[in-house]
C-alpha positions as CSV (number, residue, x, y, z in Angstrom):
1,X,45.4,29.9,-49.5
2,X,41.5,30.1,-50.5
3,X,38.8,29.9,-48.6
4,X,35.4,28.7,-49.6
5,X,32.2,31.0,-48.2
6,X,28.8,29.5,-48.0
7,X,26.4,31.7,-49.5
8,X,22.6,31.7,-48.5
9,X,19.7,33.2,-50.9
10,X,18.0,36.1,-49.0
11,X,14.8,34.9,-47.2
12,X,15.9,31.6,-47.4
13,X,14.4,29.4,-44.3
14,X,16.8,27.9,-41.9
15,X,16.6,24.4,-41.0
16,X,16.4,23.8,-37.2
17,X,19.0,20.9,-35.8
18,X,17.4,18.0,-35.6
19,X,16.2,17.2,-31.8
20,X,15.2,13.7,-30.0
21,X,11.5,13.9,-29.0
22,X,11.5,14.5,-25.1
23,X,10.4,11.4,-23.2
24,X,8.5,11.7,-20.1
25,X,10.6,8.4,-18.1
26,X,7.3,7.9,-15.9
27,X,9.4,5.3,-14.1
28,X,11.6,7.9,-12.5
29,X,8.7,9.7,-10.8
30,X,8.4,6.1,-8.9
31,X,10.6,6.8,-6.2
32,X,9.7,10.0,-5.6
33,X,6.1,8.6,-5.1
34,X,7.2,6.2,-3.0
35,X,9.1,8.2,-0.4
36,X,6.2,10.7,-0.4
37,X,4.2,7.9,0.5
38,X,6.5,6.5,2.9
39,X,6.9,10.1,4.7
40,X,3.5,11.6,4.5
41,X,0.8,8.8,4.2
42,X,2.7,5.3,5.3
43,X,4.4,6.6,8.4
44,X,0.8,8.0,9.7
45,X,-0.8,4.9,8.9
46,X,1.8,2.9,10.6
47,X,1.5,5.3,13.8
48,X,-2.0,5.3,14.0
49,X,-2.4,1.3,13.6
50,X,0.1,0.7,16.1
51,X,-1.7,3.2,18.5
52,X,-5.2,1.4,17.9
53,X,-3.7,-1.9,18.0
54,X,-2.2,-1.4,21.2
55,X,-5.3,0.2,22.6
56,X,-7.6,-2.8,21.3
57,X,-5.1,-5.6,22.1
58,X,-4.1,-4.9,25.5
59,X,-7.5,-5.8,27.4
60,X,-7.6,-9.1,25.2
61,X,-4.0,-10.0,26.3
62,X,-4.8,-9.2,30.2
63,X,-7.8,-11.8,29.9
64,X,-5.8,-14.3,28.0
65,X,-3.1,-14.2,30.3
66,X,-5.5,-14.7,33.6
67,X,-5.3,-18.4,35.1
68,X,-7.2,-21.0,33.5
69,X,-10.2,-22.2,34.9
70,X,-10.3,-26.4,35.8
71,X,-13.5,-25.9,33.8
72,X,-11.9,-25.0,30.8
73,X,-9.1,-27.2,31.1
74,X,-11.2,-30.3,31.5
75,X,-12.9,-29.2,28.3
76,X,-9.9,-28.9,26.3
77,X,-8.0,-31.7,28.1
78,X,-5.0,-29.9,29.1
79,X,-3.9,-26.2,29.8
80,X,-1.6,-25.9,26.9
81,X,-4.9,-27.0,24.4
82,X,-7.0,-24.6,26.5
83,X,-4.2,-21.8,25.9
84,X,-3.8,-22.4,22.0
85,X,-7.9,-22.3,22.0
86,X,-8.0,-18.8,23.8
87,X,-5.3,-17.6,21.7
88,X,-7.1,-18.5,18.5
89,X,-10.3,-16.7,20.4
90,X,-7.9,-13.7,20.8
91,X,-6.6,-13.7,17.2
92,X,-10.3,-13.7,15.8
93,X,-11.6,-11.1,18.2
94,X,-8.7,-8.7,17.6
95,X,-8.6,-9.4,13.7
96,X,-12.6,-9.1,13.2
97,X,-12.3,-5.6,15.2
98,X,-8.9,-4.3,13.9
99,X,-8.8,-5.2,10.3
100,X,-11.7,-3.8,8.7
101,X,-10.8,-0.1,10.3
102,X,-7.3,-0.2,9.2
103,X,-7.9,-1.3,5.7
104,X,-10.6,1.7,5.3
105,X,-8.1,4.0,7.0
106,X,-5.2,2.5,5.1
107,X,-7.1,3.5,2.0
108,X,-8.4,7.1,3.2
109,X,-4.7,8.2,4.2
110,X,-3.6,6.8,1.3
111,X,-5.8,8.2,-1.4
112,X,-6.9,11.6,0.4
113,X,-6.1,14.2,-2.1
114,X,-3.9,12.4,-4.5
115,X,-5.1,14.3,-7.4
116,X,-7.1,17.1,-5.7
117,X,-4.4,18.2,-3.6
118,X,-2.2,19.0,-6.5
119,X,-5.1,20.7,-8.0
120,X,-6.0,22.9,-4.9
121,X,-2.6,24.1,-4.6
122,X,-1.4,24.1,-8.1
123,X,1.1,22.0,-8.2
124,X,0.1,20.4,-11.6
125,X,1.8,23.3,-13.1
126,X,5.0,22.0,-12.4
127,X,4.6,18.1,-12.3
128,X,3.1,18.4,-16.2
129,X,5.3,20.8,-17.6
130,X,7.0,17.8,-18.6
131,X,5.5,15.6,-21.5
132,X,3.4,13.2,-19.0
133,X,-0.2,12.6,-18.8
134,X,-2.0,13.0,-15.4
135,X,-3.7,9.4,-16.0
136,X,-0.1,7.9,-16.4
137,X,1.2,9.9,-13.3
138,X,-1.6,9.6,-11.0
139,X,-2.4,5.7,-12.4
140,X,1.1,5.0,-11.3
141,X,1.4,6.6,-7.8
142,X,-2.2,4.6,-7.0
143,X,-0.2,1.4,-7.8
144,X,2.8,2.3,-5.6
145,X,0.5,3.4,-2.6
146,X,-1.2,0.1,-3.1
147,X,1.9,-2.0,-3.0
148,X,3.2,0.5,-0.3
149,X,0.1,-0.4,1.9
150,X,0.6,-4.2,1.6
151,X,4.4,-3.5,2.8
152,X,3.1,-1.4,5.9
153,X,0.4,-4.3,6.6
154,X,3.2,-7.0,6.4
155,X,5.2,-5.3,8.6
156,X,2.7,-4.8,11.3
157,X,1.6,-8.5,10.8
158,X,5.5,-9.3,11.5
159,X,5.5,-7.1,14.7
160,X,2.2,-8.8,15.7
161,X,3.5,-12.1,15.0
162,X,6.7,-11.3,17.5
163,X,4.6,-10.3,20.1
164,X,1.6,-12.3,20.4
165,X,1.6,-15.1,17.6
166,X,1.7,-15.6,13.9
167,X,-1.3,-14.4,11.8
168,X,0.5,-13.2,8.6
169,X,-0.8,-15.6,5.6
170,X,-1.8,-15.4,2.0
171,X,-5.5,-15.8,2.9
172,X,-4.9,-12.4,5.0
173,X,-3.0,-10.5,2.5
174,X,-5.5,-11.4,0.2
175,X,-8.1,-9.9,1.9
176,X,-6.3,-6.6,2.7
177,X,-5.3,-6.4,-0.9
178,X,-8.9,-6.7,-2.2
179,X,-10.7,-4.8,0.3
180,X,-7.9,-1.8,-0.1
181,X,-8.6,-1.7,-3.6
182,X,-12.3,-1.3,-3.2
183,X,-11.8,1.7,-0.9
184,X,-8.8,3.4,-2.6
185,X,-10.5,2.9,-6.0
186,X,-13.7,4.9,-5.1
187,X,-11.4,7.5,-3.1
188,X,-9.4,7.9,-6.4
189,X,-12.2,8.5,-8.6
190,X,-13.3,11.0,-6.1
191,X,-10.1,12.6,-5.7
192,X,-9.9,12.9,-9.6
193,X,-13.4,14.3,-10.0
194,X,-14.0,16.2,-7.0
195,X,-12.2,18.3,-4.2
196,X,-13.5,17.0,-1.0
197,X,-12.6,13.6,-1.6
198,X,-11.7,12.1,1.7
199,X,-15.2,13.4,3.0
200,X,-16.7,12.1,-0.3
201,X,-15.4,8.3,0.5
202,X,-16.9,8.8,3.9
203,X,-19.9,9.7,2.6
204,X,-20.1,7.1,0.2
205,X,-19.4,4.5,2.5
206,X,-22.1,5.5,5.1
207,X,-24.9,6.0,2.2
208,X,-23.8,2.4,0.8
209,X,-24.0,1.0,4.1
210,X,-27.3,2.6,5.1
211,X,-28.7,2.1,1.7
212,X,-28.1,-1.7,1.5
213,X,-28.6,-2.2,5.0
214,X,-32.3,-0.6,5.0
215,X,-33.5,-1.7,1.1
216,X,-31.4,-4.2,0.2
217,X,-34.1,-6.8,0.7
218,X,-36.8,-4.5,-1.4
219,X,-38.4,-5.9,-4.5
220,X,-39.4,-2.5,-5.7
221,X,-38.4,-2.0,-9.3
222,X,-35.8,1.0,-8.2
223,X,-34.1,-1.1,-5.8
224,X,-32.1,-2.1,-8.7
225,X,-30.3,1.2,-8.3
226,X,-28.6,-0.1,-5.3
227,X,-26.2,-2.0,-7.6
228,X,-24.9,1.8,-8.2
229,X,-23.2,1.3,-4.5
230,X,-20.7,-1.1,-3.3
231,X,-22.0,-3.6,-0.7
232,X,-20.3,-2.1,2.0
233,X,-22.6,-3.3,4.5
234,X,-21.0,-7.1,4.1
235,X,-17.5,-6.2,4.6
236,X,-17.8,-7.6,8.0
237,X,-18.5,-11.2,6.6
238,X,-15.1,-10.8,4.7
239,X,-12.9,-10.0,7.8
240,X,-14.8,-12.6,10.0
241,X,-14.1,-15.1,7.4
242,X,-10.1,-14.2,7.3
243,X,-10.1,-13.8,11.2
244,X,-11.7,-17.3,12.0
245,X,-8.7,-19.1,10.4
246,X,-7.4,-19.8,13.9
247,X,-10.4,-21.1,14.9
248,X,-10.5,-24.1,12.3
249,X,-9.0,-27.4,13.3
250,X,-5.8,-28.2,11.7
251,X,-6.2,-29.0,7.8
252,X,-9.6,-27.7,7.7
253,X,-10.3,-25.6,4.5
254,X,-10.7,-21.7,4.7
255,X,-13.8,-20.7,2.9
256,X,-13.2,-17.3,2.0
257,X,-16.3,-15.4,0.6
258,X,-14.7,-15.1,-3.0
259,X,-17.5,-13.9,-5.1
260,X,-18.3,-11.1,-2.5
261,X,-14.5,-10.2,-2.4
262,X,-14.4,-10.2,-6.0
263,X,-17.5,-8.1,-6.3
264,X,-16.3,-5.6,-3.8
265,X,-12.7,-5.5,-5.5
266,X,-14.2,-5.1,-8.8
267,X,-16.3,-2.0,-7.8
268,X,-13.0,-0.5,-6.9
269,X,-10.8,-1.4,-10.1
270,X,-14.0,-0.1,-12.2
271,X,-13.5,3.0,-10.2
272,X,-10.2,3.6,-10.5
273,X,-10.5,2.9,-14.4
274,X,-13.3,5.7,-14.1
275,X,-10.7,7.9,-12.5
276,X,-8.3,7.5,-15.0
277,X,-10.6,8.6,-18.0
278,X,-11.6,12.0,-15.6
279,X,-8.0,12.6,-15.4
280,X,-7.6,11.8,-19.5
281,X,-10.5,14.2,-20.5
282,X,-10.9,16.5,-17.8
283,X,-8.5,19.7,-17.2
284,X,-7.0,19.6,-13.8
285,X,-6.8,23.6,-13.9
286,X,-10.7,23.4,-13.1
287,X,-11.2,23.2,-9.4
């Protein structure tokens, strides 16, 4: 029985076996990013919102449950109509007081250290040992945090509706989504470029509000530099408009300040894209 023996010339190169290129499977990180948000950011947001909402709402509810005077009943025609008007005023006062603070805190919690923490703690060495780029990874995290925050807000709206009255509507969620994009986009850029991102967001918010409030009406040529900052001094206009939906007569059109909202949201979206650009060209190892 003969056996064939394969011979190879001395020094001949050995070809390595063909292997498929490694794939990042970035979508597989999504469930972990969602879990991390819900545990580390979403739950604190929900708890703070419930506590702050309770402390804000209880005095309003006590005034709402007080007996209605005859003058108020006479003005609206019946006690039922007077109660409905008072409930509309309660919704307006609560949302105008609560909504802006919650959106800002929600963005602060959601974006705090989203990039900077991995850089400071050195986790990026493990995260990017596989072929996944930081821009794709953190960009996906940003979108997941955005959607998850809207879910938290919808849950809060359902709880408020069960306890007090229905407020959940598409204009409300549109305002929340666009205003969150404004703040979170800025925070994302700061987290990608700086170390103290949460403090930087607070500083940008204070500086923008002060600068626009003090120099917004100036005709000096340097006043054009204000457009480098978002017009955060006008956010109350947005929250007041959507809070007033319960004060409108049935069938009356709701006039949201869409140009202002798109300006604020566009600023946040631009900041987010700049953050992705920073992640694409800046080494995470640089603190």
